[in-house]
Structure formats: structure tokens, C-alpha cells
C-alpha positions as CSV (number, residue, x, y, z in Angstrom):
1,M,0.0,0.1,0.0
2,R,1.3,3.4,-0.9
3,M,1.7,6.1,1.8
4,D,-1.0,8.4,0.2
5,E,-3.5,5.6,0.4
6,W,-2.8,4.9,4.1
7,R,-3.1,8.7,4.8
8,D,-6.5,8.8,2.9
9,G,-7.6,5.9,5.0
10,W,-6.3,7.6,8.1
11,D,-8.1,10.9,7.2
12,R,-11.4,9.0,6.5
13,A,-11.1,7.0,9.8
14,G,-10.3,10.2,11.7
15,N,-13.2,12.1,10.2
16,A,-15.6,9.1,10.9
17,T,-14.2,9.0,14.5
18,K,-15.0,12.8,15.1
19,S,-18.4,12.4,13.6
20,L,-19.2,9.4,15.7
21,Q,-17.9,11.2,18.9
22,E,-20.2,14.0,18.2
23,A,-23.2,11.6,17.8
24,F,-22.1,9.8,21.0
25,Q,-22.2,13.1,22.9
26,D,-25.5,14.1,21.4
27,A,-26.9,10.7,22.7
28,G,-25.7,11.5,26.2
29,A,-22.1,10.2,26.3
30,T,-19.7,11.9,28.5
31,E,-16.5,13.4,26.9
32,V,-14.5,10.6,28.4
33,Q,-16.7,8.0,26.9
34,A,-16.6,9.7,23.5
35,N,-12.8,10.1,23.5
36,R,-12.4,6.4,24.0
37,L,-13.2,6.1,20.2
38,R,-10.0,5.6,18.0
39,P,-9.3,5.8,14.3
40,L,-7.5,2.9,12.8
41,V,-6.3,1.8,9.4
42,S,-6.0,-1.9,8.6
43,G,-2.9,-3.4,6.9
44,R,-4.8,-3.3,3.7
45,G,-5.8,0.3,4.1
46,T,-9.3,-0.1,5.4
47,P,-10.4,2.7,7.6
48,W,-12.0,1.7,10.9
49,V,-13.3,3.2,14.0
50,D,-12.5,1.3,17.2
51,V,-15.4,1.8,19.6
52,G,-14.1,-0.4,22.4
53,M,-16.3,-0.9,25.3
54,I,-19.3,1.5,25.8
55,P,-21.8,1.5,28.7
56,A,-25.1,-0.5,28.1
57,S,-27.1,2.7,28.7
58,L,-25.2,4.5,25.9
59,A,-25.6,1.5,23.6
60,E,-29.3,1.4,24.2
61,K,-29.6,5.1,23.3
62,L,-27.6,4.8,20.2
63,A,-29.8,1.8,19.2
64,E,-32.9,3.9,19.7
65,V,-31.4,6.7,17.5
66,I,-30.4,4.2,14.7
67,R,-33.8,2.6,14.8
68,A,-35.5,6.0,14.5
69,E,-33.4,7.0,11.6
70,T,-33.9,3.7,9.9
71,A,-37.7,4.0,10.4
72,A,-37.6,7.5,9.0
73,T,-35.7,6.6,6.0
74,V,-38.1,3.6,5.3
75,S,-41.0,5.9,5.7
76,A,-39.6,8.5,3.4
77,K,-39.0,5.8,0.8
78,E,-42.6,4.6,1.0
79,H,-43.9,8.0,0.5
80,V,-41.8,8.4,-2.7
81,S,-43.0,5.0,-4.2
């Protein structure tokens, strides 16, 4: 893998991490909990966000948000059809 490919992956992982940190905080995570997220790049250049362990209460809130967003997306698609 070329260095520019790795850097692109790192930038993408970093941006995804920042976005997820903001979403975690919006869902009620503390700064310490949100800062546990880490950007990673695999040996093949795939960008990742390591979420590590999060409290069950935060996981439940995040699941609610994801479900609500999924339901809104499905509903919007049904109205378009």
C-alpha cells in the first residue's frame, strides 16, 4: 500500500471518529466515553473506528437513534414510491 493510500484511510477514519464522537455526545455520552473512540487503518488500508467498550445505557440510546433514523428513511422511501 502506498503512503498516500494509507493517509487517505487515516483521514477517513479520523473524520468518521470525530463524527461518531459528536453523535455519542448528542446521545448523552460523557466526553471521556466519546474520547475512547479511536481511528484505525488496517494493513490493507481499510479505515476503521474502534469503539471499544461503551456502557449499556449508551448502547441502548444509540440503538434507539439508529432505529428511529432507519424508520424515518423507510417511511420516506415508502412515500416516494
